[in-house]
N, CA, C and O atoms as a DFTB+ gen file, in Angstrom:
392 C
 N C O
     1  1       0.951      -0.627      -0.046
     2  2       0.099      -0.100       0.062
     3  2       0.748       0.923       0.001
     4  3       1.908       0.719       0.357
     5  1       0.500       2.190      -0.355
     6  2       1.361       3.435      -1.161
     7  2       0.908       4.539       0.222
     8  3      -0.252       4.612       0.629
     9  1       1.706       5.095       0.632
    10  2       1.741       6.697       1.075
    11  2       0.247       7.607       0.833
    12  3      -0.087       7.737      -0.345
    13  1      -0.361       8.029       1.549
    14  2      -1.642       8.943       1.866
    15  2      -1.216      10.233       0.427
    16  3      -0.335      11.069       0.627
    17  1      -1.822      10.195      -0.640
    18  2      -1.877      11.426      -1.067
    19  2      -2.508      12.796      -0.995
    20  3      -3.696      12.623      -0.722
    21  1      -2.227      14.126      -1.123
    22  2      -3.236      15.027      -1.197
    23  2      -3.330      15.791      -2.658
    24  3      -2.560      15.569      -3.592
    25  1      -4.342      16.665      -2.674
    26  2      -4.003      17.565      -3.926
    27  2      -5.189      18.535      -3.832
    28  3      -6.039      18.349      -2.961
    29  1      -5.274      19.461      -4.605
    30  2      -6.349      20.640      -4.761
    31  2      -7.337      20.065      -5.463
    32  3      -7.062      19.346      -6.424
    33  1      -8.803      20.334      -5.028
    34  2      -9.461      19.694      -5.077
    35  2     -10.260      20.490      -6.567
    36  3     -11.040      19.758      -7.176
    37  1     -10.110      21.565      -6.976
    38  2     -10.499      22.476      -7.803
    39  2      -9.329      22.112      -9.403
    40  3      -9.721      22.111     -10.570
    41  1      -7.746      21.813      -8.866
    42  2      -6.966      20.989     -10.009
    43  2      -7.394      19.884     -10.427
    44  3      -7.503      19.486     -11.587
    45  1      -7.700      19.258      -9.223
    46  2      -8.601      17.762      -9.732
    47  2      -8.919      18.019     -10.530
    48  3      -8.279      17.935     -11.578
    49  1     -10.512      18.630     -10.376
    50  2     -11.638      18.869     -11.393
    51  2     -10.854      19.191     -12.807
    52  3     -10.788      18.465     -13.799
    53  1     -10.163      20.760     -12.559
    54  2      -9.247      20.439     -14.409
    55  2      -8.445      19.846     -15.039
    56  3      -8.207      19.782     -16.246
    57  1      -7.832      19.202     -13.788
    58  2      -7.074      18.064     -14.856
    59  2      -8.060      16.781     -15.174
    60  3      -7.803      15.941     -16.037
    61  1      -8.821      16.773     -14.628
    62  2     -10.183      15.806     -14.851
    63  2     -10.953      16.344     -16.588
    64  3     -11.065      15.752     -17.662
    65  1     -11.237      17.352     -16.240
    66  2     -11.260      17.843     -17.533
    67  2     -10.965      17.707     -18.682
    68  3     -11.449      17.201     -19.694
    69  1      -9.434      18.635     -18.165
    70  2      -8.475      18.409     -19.601
    71  2      -7.555      17.609     -20.169
    72  3      -6.751      17.805     -21.080
    73  1      -7.903      16.259     -19.191
    74  2      -6.448      15.254     -19.896
    75  2      -7.708      13.633     -19.090
    76  3      -7.356      12.457     -19.180
    77  1      -8.736      13.973     -18.570
    78  2      -9.604      12.670     -18.264
    79  2      -9.095      11.585     -17.537
    80  3      -9.280      10.392     -17.780
    81  1      -8.129      12.321     -16.191
    82  2      -7.323      11.180     -15.430
    83  2      -7.718      11.925     -14.109
    84  3      -7.608      13.144     -13.970
    85  1      -8.062      11.298     -13.414
    86  2      -8.341      11.748     -11.820
    87  2      -7.271      11.739     -10.735
    88  3      -6.856      10.591     -10.570
    89  1      -6.758      12.523     -10.036
    90  2      -6.063      12.495      -9.361
    91  2      -6.423      10.895      -8.263
    92  3      -5.713       9.964      -7.882
    93  1      -7.844      11.247      -8.084
    94  2      -7.865       9.600      -7.159
    95  2      -7.427       8.357      -7.548
    96  3      -6.822       7.564      -6.827
    97  1      -7.710       8.214      -8.580
    98  2      -6.960       7.046      -9.587
    99  2      -5.683       6.855      -9.611
   100  3      -5.378       5.956     -10.394
   101  1      -4.544       7.479      -8.910
   102  2      -3.295       7.712      -8.670
   103  2      -2.655       6.381      -8.212
   104  3      -1.435       6.219      -8.249
   105  1      -3.307       5.664      -7.885
   106  2      -2.867       4.180      -7.418
   107  2      -2.628       3.359      -8.660
   108  3      -1.763       2.483      -8.697
   109  1      -3.373       3.644      -9.623
   110  2      -3.335       3.057     -11.344
   111  2      -1.629       3.342     -11.774
   112  3      -1.100       2.769     -12.726
   113  1      -1.137       4.019     -11.163
   114  2       0.231       4.522     -11.687
   115  2       1.181       4.189     -10.557
   116  3       2.242       3.662     -10.891
   117  1       0.960       4.418      -9.240
   118  2       1.840       4.093      -8.381
   119  2       2.253       2.755      -8.228
   120  3       3.414       2.348      -8.183
   121  1       1.081       2.022      -8.141
   122  2       1.069       0.250      -7.968
   123  2       1.530      -0.692      -8.831
   124  3       1.757      -1.885      -8.631
   125  1       1.672       0.126     -10.048
   126  2       2.194      -0.204     -11.089
   127  2       3.628      -0.968     -11.279
   128  3       4.457      -0.059     -11.253
   129  1       4.292      -2.181     -11.453
   130  2       5.429      -2.891     -11.393
   131  2       6.634      -2.138     -12.389
   132  3       7.841      -1.945     -12.247
   133  1       5.342      -1.733     -13.788
   134  2       5.723      -1.051     -14.501
   135  2       6.321       0.116     -14.841
   136  3       6.648       0.453     -15.979
   137  1       6.504       0.928     -13.509
   138  2       6.556       2.352     -13.220
   139  2       8.026       3.085     -13.407
   140  3       8.998       2.438     -13.018
   141  1       8.185       4.005     -13.810
   142  2       9.254       4.674     -14.052
   143  2       9.075       5.759     -13.365
   144  3       8.279       6.580     -13.819
   145  1       9.798       6.056     -12.038
   146  2      10.117       7.567     -11.450
   147  2      11.362       8.419     -11.826
   148  3      12.531       8.263     -11.474
   149  1      10.967       9.091     -12.401
   150  2      12.079      10.721     -12.749
   151  2      12.403      11.501     -11.128
   152  3      11.275      11.505     -10.636
   153  1      12.911      11.844     -10.570
   154  2      13.295      12.962      -9.396
   155  2      13.911      14.148     -10.306
   156  3      14.995      13.999     -10.871
   157  1      13.261      15.163     -10.395
   158  2      13.233      16.869     -10.811
   159  2      12.808      17.739      -9.644
   160  3      11.914      17.450      -8.848
   161  1      13.765      19.154      -9.628
   162  2      13.363      19.864      -8.837
   163  2      12.674      21.207      -9.670
   164  3      13.273      21.564     -10.684
   165  1      11.902      21.677      -9.422
   166  2      10.831      23.034      -9.873
   167  2      10.558      23.575      -8.855
   168  3      10.085      23.099      -7.823
   169  1      10.953      24.972      -9.196
   170  2      10.170      26.183      -8.016
   171  2      10.837      25.477      -6.682
   172  3      10.272      25.009      -5.693
   173  1      12.118      25.559      -6.977
   174  2      13.001      25.048      -5.345
   175  2      11.535      23.871      -4.666
   176  3      11.001      24.143      -3.590
   177  1      11.212      22.969      -5.277
   178  2      10.303      21.994      -5.232
   179  2      10.856      20.509      -5.447
   180  3      11.327      20.206      -6.543
   181  1      10.802      19.649      -4.477
   182  2      11.671      18.283      -4.986
   183  2      10.093      17.753      -5.453
   184  3       9.076      17.949      -4.788
   185  1      10.167      17.010      -6.810
   186  2       9.155      16.267      -7.290
   187  2       9.603      15.107      -8.193
   188  3      10.694      15.043      -8.759
   189  1       8.586      14.171      -8.254
   190  2       8.704      13.158      -8.996
   191  2       7.894      12.697      -9.814
   192  3       6.855      12.255      -9.322
   193  1       8.038      12.630     -11.206
   194  2       7.143      12.414     -12.322
   195  2       7.259      10.305     -12.649
   196  3       8.295       9.727     -12.976
   197  1       6.055       9.709     -12.449
   198  2       6.436       8.643     -12.287
   199  2       5.166       8.224     -13.519
   200  3       4.028       8.681     -13.630
   201  1       5.890       7.175     -14.353
   202  2       5.507       6.861     -15.719
   203  2       4.501       6.001     -15.482
   204  3       4.146       6.174     -14.316
   205  1       3.891       5.198     -15.977
   206  2       3.290       4.136     -16.226
   207  2       1.790       4.115     -17.096
   208  3       1.017       5.073     -17.098
   209  1       1.519       2.672     -17.915
   210  2       0.583       2.712     -18.562
   211  2      -0.916       2.965     -17.744
   212  3      -1.119       2.129     -16.864
   213  1      -1.642       3.667     -17.859
   214  2      -3.046       4.243     -17.842
   215  2      -4.335       3.542     -18.684
   216  3      -4.675       4.198     -19.669
   217  1      -5.018       2.437     -18.464
   218  2      -5.942       2.473     -19.385
   219  2      -5.157       2.517     -21.190
   220  3      -5.783       3.250     -21.956
   221  1      -4.290       2.019     -21.617
   222  2      -3.799       1.250     -22.765
   223  2      -3.095       2.610     -23.139
   224  3      -2.482       2.535     -24.203
   225  1      -3.040       3.854     -22.503
   226  2      -2.161       4.790     -22.546
   227  2      -1.082       5.240     -21.357
   228  3      -1.138       4.919     -20.170
   229  1      -0.230       5.954     -21.916
   230  2       1.417       5.892     -20.887
   231  2       0.643       7.119     -20.603
   232  3      -0.191       7.736     -21.265
   233  1       1.327       7.359     -19.040
   234  2       0.953       8.294     -18.116
   235  2       1.901       9.111     -17.267
   236  3       3.003       8.746     -16.855
   237  1       1.284      10.308     -17.062
   238  2       2.857      10.931     -16.004
   239  2       1.428      11.272     -15.289
   240  3       0.255      11.565     -15.517
   241  1       2.735      10.927     -13.882
   242  2       1.973      11.696     -12.629
   243  2       3.098      12.527     -11.883
   244  3       4.247      12.101     -11.760
   245  1       2.738      13.546     -11.478
   246  2       3.529      14.638     -10.569
   247  2       3.749      14.490      -9.592
   248  3       4.250      13.366      -9.568
   249  1       3.737      14.779      -8.856
   250  2       4.104      14.696      -7.003
   251  2       4.588      15.355      -6.403
   252  3       5.216      14.472      -5.820
   253  1       5.015      16.473      -5.814
   254  2       5.749      17.171      -5.014
   255  2       5.412      16.956      -3.425
   256  3       4.412      16.915      -2.709
   257  1       6.801      16.845      -3.299
   258  2       7.306      16.315      -1.560
   259  2       7.823      17.730      -0.977
   260  3       8.626      18.602      -1.308
   261  1       7.133      17.536      -0.174
   262  2       7.111      19.194       0.869
   263  2       7.508      18.428       2.182
   264  3       6.775      17.518       2.568
   265  1       8.793      18.807       2.975
   266  2       9.027      18.588       4.317
   267  2       7.892      18.364       5.254
   268  3       7.094      19.292       5.389
   269  1       7.685      17.111       6.010
   270  2       6.397      17.250       6.745
   271  2       5.209      17.348       6.461
   272  3       4.300      17.649       7.235
   273  1       5.107      17.019       4.960
   274  2       3.944      16.901       4.776
   275  2       3.424      15.601       3.523
   276  3       4.078      15.128       2.595
   277  1       2.166      15.342       3.918
   278  2       2.029      14.167       2.642
   279  2       2.062      14.840       1.031
   280  3       1.584      15.911       0.656
   281  1       2.877      13.702       0.165
   282  2       3.122      13.707      -0.954
   283  2       1.807      14.615      -1.370
   284  3       0.703      14.486      -0.843
   285  1       2.084      15.423      -2.263
   286  2       0.783      16.358      -2.918
   287  2       0.858      16.168      -4.518
   288  3       1.904      16.437      -5.109
   289  1      -0.418      15.640      -5.284
   290  2       0.090      15.472      -6.448
   291  2      -0.953      16.823      -7.194
   292  3      -2.028      17.377      -6.965
   293  1       0.239      16.892      -8.262
   294  2      -0.079      18.447      -8.996
   295  2      -0.507      18.282     -10.591
   296  3      -0.887      19.205     -11.312
   297  1      -0.339      16.734     -11.018
   298  2      -0.653      16.935     -12.235
   299  2      -0.793      15.112     -12.836
   300  3      -0.012      14.263     -12.406
   301  1      -1.623      14.859     -13.600
   302  2      -1.762      13.816     -14.168
   303  2      -2.296      13.619     -15.592
   304  3      -3.463      13.731     -15.968
   305  1      -1.347      13.344     -16.216
   306  2      -1.229      13.580     -17.917
   307  2      -1.269      12.688     -18.914
   308  3      -0.808      11.660     -18.418
   309  1      -1.536      12.491     -19.976
   310  2      -0.718      11.490     -21.159
   311  2       0.573      12.411     -21.203
   312  3       0.717      13.633     -21.250
   313  1       1.749      10.984     -21.155
   314  2       2.982      11.335     -21.897
   315  2       3.049      11.980     -22.825
   316  3       2.004      11.895     -23.469
   317  1       3.939      12.775     -23.373
   318  2       4.439      13.312     -24.559
   319  2       5.185      12.240     -25.685
   320  3       5.319      11.036     -25.462
   321  1       5.503      12.722     -26.560
   322  2       6.035      11.810     -27.293
   323  2       7.319      11.578     -27.182
   324  3       7.743      10.446     -27.417
   325  1       8.125      12.550     -26.825
   326  2       9.698      12.242     -25.921
   327  2       9.832      11.555     -24.885
   328  3      10.861      10.938     -24.613
   329  1       8.445      11.593     -23.943
   330  2       8.288      10.830     -22.805
   331  2       7.740       9.547     -22.873
   332  3       7.580       8.777     -21.925
   333  1       7.404       9.322     -24.287
   334  2       6.896       7.819     -24.483
   335  2       8.084       7.095     -25.092
   336  3       8.103       5.872     -24.959
   337  1       9.029       7.657     -25.710
   338  2      10.274       7.315     -26.421
   339  2      11.061       7.209     -25.299
   340  3      11.933       6.345     -25.396
   341  1      11.003       8.184     -23.640
   342  2      12.391       7.310     -22.750
   343  2      11.605       6.552     -22.249
   344  3      12.277       5.538     -22.058
   345  1      10.519       6.347     -21.872
   346  2       9.886       5.392     -21.246
   347  2      10.388       3.855     -21.763
   348  3      11.128       2.985     -21.302
   349  1       9.514       4.030     -23.056
   350  2      10.187       2.497     -23.993
   351  2      11.307       2.288     -24.070
   352  3      11.452       1.085     -23.853
   353  1      12.531       2.895     -24.316
   354  2      13.797       3.047     -24.364
   355  2      14.114       2.150     -22.790
   356  3      14.659       1.047     -22.835
   357  1      13.654       2.853     -21.300
   358  2      14.079       2.421     -20.340
   359  2      13.724       1.038     -20.467
   360  3      14.577       0.161     -20.333
   361  1      12.479       0.774     -20.726
   362  2      11.637      -0.246     -20.504
   363  2      12.604      -1.525     -21.153
   364  3      12.686      -2.594     -20.548
   365  1      13.086      -1.363     -22.023
   366  2      13.402      -2.082     -23.171
   367  2      15.074      -2.204     -22.543
   368  3      15.461      -3.342     -22.274
   369  1      15.882      -1.220     -22.355
   370  2      17.203      -1.044     -21.902
   371  2      17.535      -1.345     -20.176
   372  3      18.511      -2.031     -19.873
   373  1      16.738      -0.835     -19.247
   374  2      16.986      -0.458     -17.939
   375  2      16.287      -1.650     -17.617
   376  3      16.957      -2.644     -17.334
   377  1      14.971      -1.715     -17.614
   378  2      14.171      -2.498     -16.750
   379  2      14.263      -3.712     -15.942
   380  3      14.401      -4.756     -16.579
   381  1      14.205      -3.802     -14.381
   382  2      14.592      -4.924     -14.103
   383  2      13.583      -5.783     -13.575
   384  3      13.139      -5.360     -12.508
   385  1      13.115      -6.768     -13.942
   386  2      11.690      -7.259     -13.157
   387  2      11.768      -8.239     -12.189
   388  3      10.862      -8.971     -11.790
   389  1      13.123      -8.186     -11.785
   390  2      13.346      -9.342      -9.980
   391  2      12.977      -8.839      -9.012
   392  3      13.067      -9.430      -7.936
């Protein structure tokens, strides 16, 4: 089981309308054994972009990690072409199924 996550409800609703992906379904990515996590820093925030297939399309879930708080979902969207290429390269060459 994964850590509890938070999000802003209005941003969840906008994301759902724009991308058809619901923050409440983040477990589809987080529990996926074929998940690729990429750490990044933006606006002085530690973020993780998690890539995994959801409903037959590659998605990107972006989570901010702030000290002393639950991880906070800020985006859940389809992957771009470059992101899909990066993911498939990782899956083919670096993924370890053990």
